[in-house]
KOLZAMAR-471913 format. One record per residue: residue number from 1; x, z, y of N, C-alpha, C, CB in turn; residue in three letters. Coordinates in steps of 0.1 Angstrom, whole numbers, plus 2048, in hexadecimal, padded with zeros to 3 digits. Glycine has a CB too. Example, Ala and Ser with C-alpha at 12.3 -4.5 7.8 and 13.67 -1.06 7.14 Angstrom:
% KOLZAMAR-471913
   nr  n_u  n_w  n_v  ca_u  ca_w  ca_v  c_u  c_w  c_v  cb_u  cb_w  cb_v  rest
    1  884  84E  7C7   87B   84E   7D3  884  84E  7DF   871   85A   7D3   Ala
    2  880  847  7EA   889   847   7F5  881  84F  800   88D   839   7FA   Ser
% end
This chain:
% KOLZAMAR-471913
   nr  n_u  n_w  n_v  ca_u  ca_w  ca_v  c_u  c_w  c_v  cb_u  cb_w  cb_v  rest
    1  16E  7A1  1C0   16C   7A0   1CF  161  797  1D1   179   79B   1D6   Unk
    2  15B  797  1DD   150   78F   1E0  154  781  1E5   148   796   1EC   Unk
    3  154  778  1DB   159   76A   1DF  167  76B  1E4   150   764   1E9   Unk
    4  16A  764  1EF   177   764   1F4  179  76D  200   17B   755   1F9   Unk
    5  16F  775  202   16F   77F   20E  176  78B  20A   160   782   212   Unk
    6  17F  78F  214   186   79C   212  17E  7A8  217   194   79B   218   Unk
    7  183  7B3  213   17C   7C0   217  17B  7C1  226   183   7CC   211   Unk
    8  185  7BD  22E   184   7BF   23C  17A  7B5  242   192   7BB   243   Unk
    9  177  7AA  23C   16C   7A1   241  15F  7A7  23E   16D   793   23A   Unk
   10  15D  7AD  232   151   7B4   22F  14E  7C0  239   151   7B9   220   Unk
   11  159  7C7  23C   157   7D2   245  154  7CD  253   164   7DA   246   Unk
   12  159  7C1  257   155   7BB   264  146  7B8  264   15D   7AE   266   Unk
   13  140  7B4  259   132   7B2   258  12A  7BF  25A   12E   7AB   24B   Unk
   14  12F  7C9  253   12A   7D6   254  12A  7DB  263   131   7E0   24B   Unk
   15  136  7DA  269   138   7DE   277  12F  7D6  280   146   7DD   27B   Unk
   16  12D  7CA  27E   124   7C2   286  115  7C6  285   125   7B3   282   Unk
   17  111  7CA  279   103   7CE   277  101  7DC  27C   0FF   7CC   268   Unk
   18  10B  7E4  27B   109   7F3   27E  102  7F6  28B   116   7F9   27F   Unk
   19  106  7F1  296   0FF   7F4   2A3  0F0  7F0  2A4   107   7EF   2AF   Unk
   20  0EC  7E6  29B   0DF   7E0   29C  0D4  7E9  295   0DF   7D2   297   Unk
   21  0D9  7F3  28D   0CF   7FA   285  0D2  809  285   0D0   7F5   276   Unk
   22  0C9  811  281   0CB   820   280  0D6  823  275   0BE   827   27C   Unk
   23  0D5  81C  26A   0DE   81F   25F  0E1  811  258   0D9   829   254   Unk
   24  0EE  80F  256   0F2   802   24E  0FC  806  244   0F7   7F7   258   Unk
   25  0FA  801  238   104   804   22D  107  7F7  226   0FE   80E   223   Unk
   26  113  7F6  221   118   7EB   219  116  7F0  20A   126   7E7   21C   Unk
   27  10E  7E9  202   10C   7ED   1F5  116  7E7  1EB   0FD   7E9   1F0   Unk
   28  11D  7EF  1E3   126   7EB   1D9  120  7EE  1CC   134   7F2   1DB   Unk
   29  11E  7E3  1C4   118   7E4   1B7  121  7E6  1AC   10F   7D8   1B4   Unk
   30  11E  7F0  1A3   125   7F2   197  11B  7F0  18C   12B   801   196   Unk
   31  11F  7F0  17F   116   7ED   174  10B  7F7  174   11D   7ED   167   Unk
   32  10E  804  176   103   80F   174  102  817  181   107   817   169   Unk
   33  108  813  18C   107   81B   198  109  813  1A4   111   827   197   Unk
   34  109  819  1B0   10B   813   1BC  113  81C  1C5   0FE   80F   1C3   Unk
   35  11B  816  1CE   122   81D   1D9  11D  817  1E6   131   81D   1D7   Unk
   36  119  820  1EF   115   81B   1FD  121  81F  207   108   821   201   Unk
   37  125  815  20E   130   817   218  129  816  225   13C   80D   216   Unk
   38  128  820  22D   120   821   239  128  81C  246   11B   82F   23C   Unk
   39  121  815  24F   127   80F   25B  12E  81A  263   11D   808   263   Unk
   40  128  826  264   12E   830   26C  138  839  266   122   839   271   Unk
   41  13D  835  25A   147   83D   253  155  839  258   146   83C   244   Unk
   42  15D  842  25D   16A   83D   262  173  838  257   170   849   269   Unk
   43  171  83C  24B   179   838   23F  172  82C  237   17C   843   236   Unk
   44  16A  825  23E   162   81B   237  16A  810  230   158   814   240   Unk
   45  175  80C  236   17E   801   22F  184  807  223   188   7FC   239   Unk
   46  189  814  224   190   81A   218  186  81C  20D   196   828   21C   Unk
   47  179  820  210   16F   822   206  16B  815  1FF   163   829   20C   Unk
   48  16A  80B  207   167   7FE   202  172  7F9  1F8   164   7F3   20D   Unk
   49  17E  7FA  1FD   18A   7F6   1F4  18A  7FD  1E7   197   7F7   1FC   Unk
   50  188  80B  1E8   187   813   1DC  17C  80E  1D2   186   822   1E0   Unk
   51  171  80B  1D8   165   807   1D0  168  7FA  1C9   159   806   1D8   Unk
   52  16E  7F0  1D0   172   7E3   1CB  17D  7E5  1C0   177   7DA   1D6   Unk
   53  187  7ED  1C3   191   7EF   1B9  18C  7F6  1AC   19C   7F8   1BF   Unk
   54  181  7FE  1AD   17B   804   1A2  172  7FB  19A   173   810   1A6   Unk
   55  171  7EE  19F   169   7E4   198  15B  7E1  19E   166   7E9   18A   Unk
   56  159  7E6  1AA   14C   7E4   1B1  14C  7D6  1B7   149   7EE   1BB   Unk
   57  13F  7D1  1B9   13D   7C4   1BF  136  7C6  1CC   136   7BA   1B6   Unk
   58  13B  7C2  1D8   134   7C4   1E4  128  7BA  1E5   13E   7C1   1F0   Unk
   59  11C  7BF  1E3   110   7B7   1E2  10A  7B3  1EF   106   7BE   1DA   Unk
   60  10A  7BC  1F9   103   7B9   206  101  7C5  20E   0F6   7B2   203   Unk
   61  0F9  7C3  219   0F7   7CE   222  0E8  7D3  221   0FA   7C9   231   Unk
   62  0E7  7E0  223   0D9   7E5   224  0D8  7EC  232   0D6   7F0   219   Unk
   63  0CE  7E8  23A   0CC   7EE   247  0BF  7F5  248   0CD   7E2   252   Unk
   64  0BF  800  24F   0B3   809   250  0B0  80B  25F   0B5   817   248   Unk
   65  0A4  809  262   09F   80C   26F  093  815  26E   09B   7FF   277   Unk
   66  091  81E  278   086   827   278  082  82A  287   089   835   270   Unk
   67  076  827  28A   071   829   298  069  836  29A   069   81D   29D   Unk
   68  069  83F  291   062   84B   292  054  84A  28A   05F   84E   2A0   Unk
   69  050  83E  287   044   83C   280  046  833  273   03A   835   289   Unk
   70  04E  828  275   04F   81F   26A  05E  81E  266   04A   811   26E   Unk
   71  060  81E  259   06D   81C   253  06F  80E  24E   06F   826   247   Unk
   72  079  807  252   07C   7FA   24E  08A  7F9  248   07B   7F0   25B   Unk
   73  08A  7F4  23C   097   7F2   235  099  7E3  232   097   7FB   228   Unk
   74  0A4  7DE  236   0A7   7D0   233  0B4  7CF  22B   0AA   7C9   241   Unk
   75  0B4  7C5  222   0C0   7C2   21A  0C4  7B4  21C   0BC   7C5   20B   Unk
   76  0D1  7B2  21D   0D7   7A5   21F  0E3  7A3  215   0DC   7A3   22D   Unk
   77  0E1  799  20C   0EB   797   202  0F7  78F  208   0E5   78E   1F6   Unk
   78  103  793  204   10F   78C   209  10E  77E  202   11C   793   206   Unk
   79  114  774  208   115   767   203  11C  767  1F5   11B   75D   20C   Unk
   80  116  761  1EB   11D   760   1DE  117  754  1D7   11B   76E   1D6   Unk
   81  11C  752  1CB   117   746   1C3  108  749  1BF   120   744   1B6   Unk
   82  101  73E  1BD   0F3   73E   1BA  0EF  747  1AE   0EE   730   1B8   Unk
   83  0F8  747  1A4   0F5   74F   198  0F5  75E  19B   0FF   74C   18D   Unk
   84  0FD  762  1A4   0FE   771   1A8  0F4  774  1B3   10C   774   1AC   Unk
   85  0F1  76B  1BB   0E9   76E   1C7  0DB  774  1C3   0E6   761   1CF   Unk
   86  0D4  76F  1BA   0C7   774   1B6  0C9  782  1B0   0C0   76B   1AD   Unk
   87  0D3  784  1A8   0D6   791   1A2  0D8  79B  1AD   0E2   790   198   Unk
   88  0E1  798  1B6   0E4   7A2   1C1  0D8  7A4  1CB   0F1   79E   1C8   Unk
   89  0D0  799  1CC   0C4   79B   1D5  0BB  7A5  1CF   0BD   78D   1D7   Unk
   90  0B9  7A4  1C1   0B0   7AE   1BA  0B6  7BB  1BB   0AE   7A9   1AC   Unk
   91  0C4  7BC  1B9   0CB   7C9   1B9  0C9  7D0  1C7   0DA   7C7   1B6   Unk
   92  0CB  7C9  1D2   0C9   7CE   1DF  0BA  7D2  1E2   0CE   7C4   1EA   Unk
   93  0B1  7CA  1DD   0A3   7CD   1DE  0A0  7DB  1D7   09A   7C2   1D9   Unk
   94  0A5  7DC  1CB   0A2   7E9   1C4  0A9  7F5  1CB   0A8   7E8   1B5   Unk
   95  0B5  7F3  1D0   0BC   7FE   1D7  0B5  801  1E4   0CA   7F9   1DA   Unk
   96  0B0  7F7  1EB   0A8   7F9   1F8  09B  801  1F5   0A6   7EC   1FF   Unk
   97  095  7FD  1EA   088   804   1E6  08B  813  1E3   082   7FD   1DA   Unk
   98  096  816  1DC   099   823   1D9  09C  82B  1E6   0A6   824   1CF   Unk
   99  0A4  825  1EF   0A7   82C   1FC  09A  82E  203   0B0   823   204   Unk
  100  091  825  203   084   826   20A  07C  832  205   07C   819   20A   Unk
  101  07B  833  1F8   074   83E   1F1  07A  84B  1F6   074   83D   1E2   Unk
  102  087  84D  1F6   08D   859   1FA  08B  85C  208   09C   859   1F7   Unk
  103  08B  852  211   089   853   21F  07B  857  222   08D   847   227   Unk
  104  071  852  21A   063   855   21C  061  864  219   05A   84D   214   Unk
  105  068  869  20F   067   877   20B  06C  880  216   06E   87A   1FE   Unk
  106  077  87C  21C   07C   884   228  073  883  234   08A   87E   22C   Unk
  107  06D  877  236   064   876   242  058  87E  23F   061   867   243   Unk
  108  053  87E  233   047   886   230  048  895  232   042   883   222   Unk
  109  055  89A  230   057   8A8   231  05A  8AD  23F   063   8AC   228   Unk
  110  05B  8A3  249   05D   8A7   257  051  8AE  25D   062   89B   25F   Unk
% end
């Protein structure tokens, strides 16, 4: 689990960020993969709990905004100990870059 925070607290962060952006996802890190739990998913708490029970670590939020011209992707690491913070900051940055590349391909094909 992410420090002392429970899944419902993490979902509250996701819900708070959701209305402020086009897309918001909570990134759950696994050793060789990721799970994204989206703010608009009605089963988001169940999906987060399943990911945590499967050994995932809730790393932070990724938010995406698009104004028709510019794509902006932001990543915010959940509070954690200093040793993990830089690791998860780099993880979210890589994940955000991958999302941005895929989004640019979609934007280019419009």
